[in-house]
N, C-alpha and C positions, 0 to 999 in steps of 0.2 A: 636188808641187816635180816641176819636168822638168827631163831636163840634154839639152843643145844638144850632138850630137856630129858632128864628120866624119871623113874618113880625110883619113891625112896626105899621100894621094899627089894627094886634090882641089884642095889647097891652092899657091896659086903667088905667085911674087912680082908686086907691084901696082906697077906702073909710073906709072897714070896714076890718076887718083881716083875712075873710073867702078867700079859693081860696088859688092857687099859688101864689104867688108873689115876687117882688125884691125890694129891698130896699136899693135908695143912693140919692147922692145931686145932685140939679138941677143946669146942668151945663147948659144950654142955652133952652129960651122959645120961639121961632121965630113963632107968629102969620100968621097965611096965611089964615085970612077970616074967616070961620065958623070952622078951621080947626089950631090946630099948631103941630107942631116938639117941643116935647122937649127931651132933650139929659140928660141922668142923669149921673154921675159918680158912679160905682160901686168899690166895696172893690180891688184892683190890679189895681188900675187904667184902670180897662175897662171900657167903653163906652157903653150903651145900648140909641136908640134913637126909640122915640114913635109918631106914627101920634094919635092924641086925637081930638075927634069930640068935639065941645060945646066948651061952655067959663068955665073955667078952676081958680080961682083963685091960680096961682102958684107965688111961689118967690122966685130966685136965691139965690144960697147957704143954701135954706131949704131942709129937708130928704125931700123925694116921696117915696111913695110905688105904683108899676106899678104891677098890677096882670092880669095873664090870665088863658085861659084854656088850662091843659092838651092835649087836643087833635088839640090845634093850632100851639103842637111845632114836628121841625122837625128834624130827627138825618141823618149826613151825614158823610162819612167814612175816611182816613186820605187824602184819595186822593178827597176830595168835594164831590163823587158821593154818593145822599139820600138815604137812608138804606130804603128797601124794607120793606111797612108796616108802614111808617111813612103818615103824612096826605100829601094827593096828591093835588094841587090847580083844579080848574074847569077851 
């Protein structure tokens, strides 16, 4: 079993159809000054939280697309250890 991970600050609101993205229903939007923590519900009752910078007009219960870069993904093995070759944090 592999686990795919990404840090919340590496996700962004995807306004276009380009690149890698997740789509789900906006479950929570917590404003924290210049940034927000948004949680979307994915199929299978899974949740993803993103740290969004700037002012995005988001409405609860609406579909939101989150984009990300493939190089920001990390892979972990069944024991939770990072698989070598995955992006390392500086």
